C-alpha positions as CSV (number, residue, x, y, z in Angstrom):
1,M,-1.3,4.6,66.0
2,K,-4.2,6.8,64.1
3,N,-6.6,4.2,65.4
4,Y,-5.4,5.0,68.8
5,Q,-5.9,8.7,68.4
6,H,-9.3,7.9,66.9
7,I,-10.7,6.1,69.7
8,L,-8.8,8.6,72.2
9,F,-10.5,11.6,70.4
10,L,-14.5,9.5,71.2
11,L,-13.0,8.7,74.7
12,F,-12.6,12.4,75.3
13,S,-16.0,13.5,73.9
14,F,-17.8,10.7,75.6
15,F,-16.4,12.3,79.0
16,F,-17.3,16.0,77.8
17,S,-20.7,15.2,76.8
18,A,-21.3,12.9,80.2
19,S,-20.6,16.3,82.0
20,L,-24.0,17.7,80.6
21,H,-25.9,15.5,82.7
22,S,-23.9,16.0,86.0
23,I,-25.6,18.2,89.0
24,F,-22.0,18.6,90.5
25,A,-23.1,18.0,94.0
26,Q,-21.6,15.8,96.2
27,G,-23.9,16.9,99.7
28,G,-22.8,16.5,102.8
29,Y,-21.6,12.9,103.0
30,A,-18.9,11.4,105.3
31,G,-15.6,11.5,104.5
32,A,-15.5,15.0,102.1
33,F,-12.0,15.8,103.4
34,L,-10.7,12.6,101.0
35,R,-12.7,14.1,98.1
36,M,-10.9,17.4,98.0
37,G,-8.0,16.4,96.1
38,I,-4.6,16.4,97.4
39,G,-1.4,17.8,95.6
40,A,-1.1,21.1,93.5
41,R,-0.6,19.4,90.5
42,S,-3.5,17.3,90.2
43,E,-5.8,20.1,91.4
44,A,-4.3,22.0,88.5
45,M,-5.4,19.3,86.3
46,G,-9.2,19.4,87.7
47,R,-8.6,16.2,89.5
48,A,-8.3,14.4,85.8
49,Y,-5.9,11.6,87.6
50,T,-7.5,7.7,87.5
51,A,-5.1,7.7,84.7
52,V,-1.7,9.3,85.5
53,V,1.0,7.8,86.7
54,G,4.5,8.4,88.4
55,S,4.1,10.2,92.0
56,P,2.5,9.5,95.0
57,E,-0.4,11.9,94.3
58,S,-1.1,9.9,91.5
59,A,-1.2,6.8,93.8
60,Y,-4.0,8.3,96.3
61,F,-6.2,8.4,92.8
62,N,-5.7,4.8,91.2
63,P,-2.9,2.3,93.5
64,A,-2.4,0.5,90.4
65,A,-0.7,4.1,88.8
66,V,2.5,3.1,91.7
67,T,3.3,0.6,89.3
68,A,5.2,3.3,87.2
69,M,7.3,5.0,89.5
70,Q,10.4,4.9,87.9
71,E,12.2,6.6,91.4
72,R,11.5,7.2,95.1
73,E,9.4,10.5,95.6
74,V,8.4,12.6,98.3
75,D,5.5,15.1,98.2
76,L,4.5,17.9,100.5
77,S,1.3,19.9,99.6
78,L,-0.5,22.3,102.1
79,R,-3.3,24.7,101.6
80,V,-5.5,27.7,103.6
81,L,-9.2,27.7,103.4
82,P,-11.4,29.8,103.8
83,L,-13.5,29.7,107.3
84,D,-10.4,28.7,109.5
85,R,-9.8,25.6,107.6
86,R,-6.4,23.4,106.6
87,F,-5.3,20.8,104.8
88,A,-2.2,19.1,104.5
89,Y,-0.7,16.0,102.7
90,V,2.6,14.0,102.9
91,G,3.2,11.2,100.6
92,Y,6.3,8.9,99.2
93,S,5.9,6.2,97.1
94,S,8.8,3.9,95.3
95,A,9.3,1.5,92.7
96,I,9.8,-2.3,93.4
97,K,12.0,-3.8,91.0
98,P,13.9,-6.8,92.6
99,K,16.6,-8.7,91.3
100,A,16.4,-12.1,89.3
101,K,17.9,-14.9,90.8
102,K,20.3,-17.1,89.5
103,T,17.7,-20.1,89.3
104,T,15.6,-17.5,87.6
105,K,14.6,-19.2,83.4
106,P,16.0,-17.2,80.7
107,G,13.3,-14.5,79.8
108,A,11.1,-15.4,82.5
109,R,9.8,-11.8,83.7
110,T,10.7,-11.1,87.2
111,P,7.5,-9.2,88.9
112,E,7.9,-5.3,89.1
113,G,5.2,-3.1,91.0
114,G,5.6,0.0,93.8
115,L,4.4,0.8,96.6
116,A,3.2,4.5,98.5
117,L,2.5,5.7,101.7
118,T,0.5,9.0,101.9
119,W,-0.8,11.1,105.2
120,I,-3.7,13.3,104.7
121,H,-4.9,16.1,107.7
122,A,-8.0,18.8,107.7
123,S,-9.2,20.8,110.2
124,T,-11.4,23.1,110.8
125,T,-11.1,25.5,113.9
126,N,-13.0,28.5,115.6
127,I,-16.4,26.6,115.3
128,D,-18.9,28.7,117.2
129,G,-20.8,27.2,119.6
130,R,-24.0,29.2,120.7
131,D,-27.3,28.4,123.2
132,G,-30.9,28.1,122.0
133,D,-30.5,32.0,121.9
134,G,-28.2,32.4,119.8
135,R,-25.3,33.8,122.2
136,K,-22.0,32.3,121.8
137,F,-20.5,30.4,124.7
138,D,-17.6,28.7,123.2
139,S,-15.4,27.5,120.1
140,F,-15.0,23.9,118.9
141,S,-12.4,22.0,116.8
142,N,-12.8,19.3,113.7
143,Y,-9.5,16.9,113.2
144,E,-9.7,14.4,110.0
145,N,-6.7,12.3,109.2
146,A,-6.3,9.5,106.9
147,V,-3.4,7.2,106.6
148,N,-3.0,5.5,102.9
149,F,-0.6,2.2,102.1
150,S,-1.0,1.8,98.6
151,F,0.5,-1.0,96.6
152,G,0.9,-2.5,93.2
153,L,2.2,-5.1,90.8
154,K,2.3,-5.1,87.2
155,F,0.9,-8.6,85.9
156,S,2.4,-8.1,82.1
157,E,4.2,-4.6,80.6
158,K,0.8,-3.5,79.8
159,I,-1.6,-4.5,82.8
160,S,-1.4,-3.3,86.3
161,A,-3.4,-3.2,89.6
162,G,-3.1,-2.2,92.9
163,I,-4.8,-1.5,96.2
164,T,-4.9,0.7,98.8
165,A,-5.6,0.1,103.0
166,R,-7.0,3.3,104.6
167,A,-6.9,4.0,108.2
168,I,-9.2,7.3,109.4
169,W,-9.7,9.4,112.3
170,N,-12.3,12.1,113.3
171,S,-12.7,14.0,116.5
172,F,-14.4,16.2,118.2
173,P,-12.5,17.3,120.9
174,G,-13.8,19.2,124.0
175,I,-17.5,19.7,123.1
176,G,-19.0,18.3,126.5
177,T,-19.7,20.5,129.0
178,D,-17.1,18.6,131.0
179,G,-14.3,18.6,128.2
180,A,-16.0,15.1,126.9
181,G,-15.1,14.9,123.3
182,M,-15.9,12.8,120.1
183,A,-14.7,10.4,117.9
184,S,-14.7,7.7,115.5
185,R,-12.0,5.7,113.5
186,S,-12.6,3.9,110.3
187,V,-10.4,1.7,107.6
188,G,-11.5,1.6,104.1
189,V,-9.8,0.0,100.8
190,D,-9.6,1.3,97.4
191,A,-8.8,-0.8,94.5
192,G,-7.8,-0.1,91.4
193,A,-6.4,-1.1,87.5
194,L,-4.1,0.4,85.0
195,I,-3.9,-0.5,81.3
196,N,-0.9,0.8,79.2
197,P,-1.7,-0.2,75.7
198,V,0.5,1.8,73.7
199,K,3.5,4.0,74.9
200,N,2.5,7.4,76.4
201,V,-1.8,6.0,76.3
202,W,-3.1,5.1,79.7
203,F,-6.2,3.9,81.0
204,G,-7.2,3.8,84.3
205,A,-10.6,2.4,86.7
206,V,-10.3,2.5,90.4
207,M,-13.3,1.9,92.9
208,K,-12.5,4.2,96.5
209,N,-14.0,4.3,99.7
210,I,-15.2,0.5,100.0
211,A,-16.3,-0.4,103.6
212,S,-15.6,3.1,105.2
213,K,-17.8,4.2,107.4
214,Y,-18.0,6.7,110.9
215,N,-19.8,5.1,114.0
216,W,-20.3,7.8,116.5
217,N,-21.8,7.1,120.1
218,S,-23.1,10.5,122.0
219,D,-22.7,8.6,125.6
220,K,-19.8,10.3,127.0
221,L,-22.2,13.8,126.2
222,Y,-25.3,12.9,127.3
223,E,-27.0,11.0,130.1
224,R,-29.2,9.2,127.2
225,G,-26.4,9.3,124.0
226,T,-27.6,7.9,121.0
227,S,-25.2,6.0,118.0
228,T,-25.2,7.3,114.3
229,K,-23.2,5.4,111.4
230,D,-22.2,7.6,108.6
231,E,-21.2,5.6,105.2
232,F,-18.9,6.7,103.2
233,P,-20.3,6.9,99.3
234,K,-18.6,4.4,97.2
235,V,-16.8,6.2,94.3
236,W,-16.1,5.0,90.9
237,R,-13.7,6.7,88.3
238,L,-12.9,6.0,85.2
239,G,-9.7,8.2,83.3
240,V,-7.8,8.3,80.2
241,A,-4.4,9.8,79.7
242,T,-2.1,10.4,77.0
243,R,1.4,12.4,75.7
244,Q,0.3,11.1,72.2
245,L,-0.9,14.6,70.7
246,S,2.8,16.3,71.5
247,D,6.1,15.3,73.6
248,K,5.2,18.4,75.3
249,L,1.7,18.4,76.3
250,F,-0.2,16.0,78.5
251,V,-4.3,15.5,78.8
252,A,-6.4,13.4,80.8
253,A,-9.9,13.1,81.6
254,D,-11.7,11.4,84.2
255,L,-15.4,10.5,84.9
256,E,-16.8,10.0,88.3
257,G,-19.6,8.7,89.5
258,S,-21.3,7.5,92.9
259,K,-25.1,6.3,93.7
260,K,-25.1,9.4,96.2
261,Y,-24.9,11.8,93.0
262,D,-24.6,11.6,89.0
263,P,-21.4,11.2,87.4
264,R,-18.5,14.0,87.2
265,L,-16.4,15.4,84.4
266,M,-12.7,16.2,84.6
267,I,-10.5,17.4,82.2
268,G,-6.6,18.4,82.3
269,A,-3.8,19.4,81.0
270,E,0.1,19.9,81.6
271,Y,2.2,22.1,78.8
272,K,6.0,22.2,78.8
273,I,6.9,25.6,77.8
274,M,10.4,25.3,78.9
275,G,12.9,22.6,79.6
276,D,12.0,23.1,83.3
277,A,9.2,25.0,83.6
278,L,4.9,23.5,83.1
279,L,2.1,25.5,83.0
280,R,-1.7,23.4,83.3
281,A,-5.3,23.7,83.4
282,G,-7.7,21.9,84.1
283,I,-12.0,21.8,84.6
284,R,-13.7,20.0,87.4
285,D,-17.6,20.6,87.3
286,G,-17.7,23.3,85.5
287,N,-15.0,24.8,87.1
288,P,-11.7,26.3,86.1
289,T,-8.4,25.5,87.5
290,F,-4.7,26.6,86.9
291,G,-1.2,26.1,87.7
292,A,2.2,25.9,87.0
293,A,5.0,24.0,88.1
294,Y,9.2,24.5,88.1
295,F,11.6,21.8,88.4
296,F,15.6,22.5,89.5
297,I,18.4,20.6,91.4
298,V,19.1,21.1,95.0
299,Q,21.9,19.1,97.1
300,G,21.6,16.4,94.4
301,L,17.7,16.1,94.5
302,E,15.1,16.3,91.5
303,A,13.0,19.2,93.1
304,G,9.7,20.5,91.9
305,L,7.5,23.9,92.8
306,H,4.0,23.4,92.1
307,Y,1.2,26.1,92.5
308,A,-2.4,25.4,91.8
309,F,-5.2,28.2,91.4
310,V,-8.8,26.2,92.3
311,S,-12.3,27.8,92.0
312,Q,-14.7,25.7,94.0
313,P,-18.5,25.9,93.7
314,E,-20.6,27.4,95.9
315,E,-17.3,28.3,97.8
316,I,-16.9,32.3,99.2
317,D,-13.4,32.2,98.1
318,V,-10.6,30.2,95.5
319,E,-8.2,27.9,96.7
320,H,-4.0,28.2,96.3
321,V,-3.0,25.3,96.6
322,F,1.4,24.8,97.0
323,S,3.3,22.0,96.8
324,W,6.6,20.2,96.7
325,S,8.3,17.0,94.8
326,F,11.4,15.4,95.3
327,G,13.1,13.0,93.8
328,F,15.9,10.4,94.7
């Protein structure tokens, strides 16, 4: 056990040193709303979530994590952002544990897994439309939506893998002179793996945004329209999470990278201050995050209220994220 603790210490040290070389920027690449995080727990923990298991939120970051579900769970999250922006998330996850058939050989392992379905919505309203002289002539809006279906299987008690299939819609309604709009649809895939070598230790890896892109065509807006393709940056993530240090303390670290930007570090922790209350904190791109959660029973359901305070790089204001979870 001490060897595992030593390995974990080295991994966390590596993740921390790697952050010194990050420029902490993603640029204006397509699909930015998919890189904003989703629920309050992951936001409070700095999005260090590649090796965190057990919820729809986990499945979004790593589809293999859905294999650790013990019950059905529903997550709801909402945040109000500066500059008339909105962000919402709804998720559902469930374990898959088929009963062994009578014909199954003694000692044979019955396949287990999990699935998750999530919806992400981002919108910006009251976007000023101005002419060449800077005079405002109208207001516009933009809406982005993504539906994700995640499925994972356990290949053994220690190794799991999963995949997420994603459908994405992006629209700018009514931006043409005759009310015409622009819209693009896309599909994409995430693939992930999860290793649980010993109790309370997890390693995760995932590749995100495979084959995702927006194809734009302005024929409906202009007499001579143009076509443009915006590819989503493919993102890889490596993560480690553990509860080895203390039963009350959960610690996680992620390293994220892409060809479009340098590697970035995420670190997060969760501490149980009493039976039903948790405190959370993290660091993402050098920016601190904080949060808390409280769990209770309502109408026979295990419910949780989650909050995150997030400071963003180059943002004019902080973010307040609220989430609700229900287990049944």
